[in-house]
N, C-alpha and C positions, 0 to 999 in steps of 0.2 A: 529149249535146246533143239527140239525137233524142228521148230519153225526156223531157227537159225541155220540148221543144216539143210533144210529143204530150200531155203532161199539162197544160201551161199554156194552150194555145189553147182547149180546152173550158172551162177555168176562167175564162178571160177573158170569154167570153160569159155564163157563169153569174154572174160578178161584176157584169157590166154590167146584166143583168136584175135582179139583186138590188138594185143601187144605184138603178135607176129605180123599181122597185116598192116598195122599203122606204124609208120616210121617214128612218130613222136610218142606213141603209146599213151596219148592223152585220154583216149576212150577207155583204156584199161583202168587208169587211175580214177576217172570219173565213175566208172562202173563199180569199182571197189568202194568208193565213198558212198555212192547211192545204195549199195547193198548193205553197208554198215548202218546207214541211216534207217533203212527199212527194218533191219534187225532191232535197232534201238527202239524205234517207235512201236513196232509190234511187240517186242519183248517187254517193254515197259507199259505201253498203252493198253494192251489187252488185259493183263492182270490188274492194272489199276482201275480200268473200267469195271471189271467184274467185282473188285473189292469195293468200289464206290457204290455200285448197285446193291451189293450185299449189306454193307453197313447202313445204307439209306433205308432198306426194307426192315432190317433187324432193329435198328435204333440203338439206344444206349443199353448196354449190358454190363454186368460186373466185370467181364473180361475187357471190354472197351475202356471202362473207367480206370481199371488197373493199368492196362497197357499204355494208354495215353496219359493218364494222370501222373505216372512215374516220371516220364520224360518232360511233359508239358503240363504242369499243374494248372495253368490258367485256361486251358482248352475246355475241360468239362464245364466250367462256369460260363465260358463264352459261347459254347455250342451245346446247350442242354439236350438237344435232340440227337446228338452223336454225329458221326460222319467218318469218312475216310481221311486219315491224317498221313501226310508224307512230309518228313522233315526236309526243309529246304536245303540244309547243308549237304545232304546226299545228292540231290539233283544238281546243285551248283557245281559240285566236284565233277560229276559225270559230264555235264555240259562243257565245263572248262577243259577237261581232258580231251573230249572230242574236238573242241576248237583248236587246242594246241596241236593235236595230231593233224588236223586239216591244214593248218598253216604250215607245218613241217612238210607235208606231202606236196603242197603247192610250191613251196620253196625248192624241194627236190626236183619237181617237174620243170620249173623255170630254170634252175641251174643246169639241168640236163639239156634243155633247149639251147641255152647260151653256150654250153660246152661243145655239144655235138651238132648244133644247127637244127634248122627246121626246113630242110630242103625236101619237100615231098615229091618233087619232079624227078629227082635222081633215084628214088626208090619207089617204083610202081607197086601198088598193092598186090599181094600174092593171093591167088585163088586156090582153094582146096576143094577137091572133088569129093 
């Protein structure tokens, strides 16, 4: 949560400036998508990396066998040395949700361009002191 807030607040101001200064606001939408991607990759990647290192060094414990064996009874036999287990169903749902949102945002951006035009010459960029 701290990482998400630390990366999202500066991006909020950058997106606001881009939306005000850019007549199409494409940079603002791209910035939002990039910020969310960083939050997802850091928010999932960092804890998963720590967990993978932890379970690799600790190996099989009674806790690992119970936790993994309840949901996936074939894994303790397949991986007798243990390891970090992430159910694919959760990752697929998260990636699918992100993909659907990305497609919706691109559709909104294209619809906005079609509706209001993309004439950057009639709207010079504003400068803020």
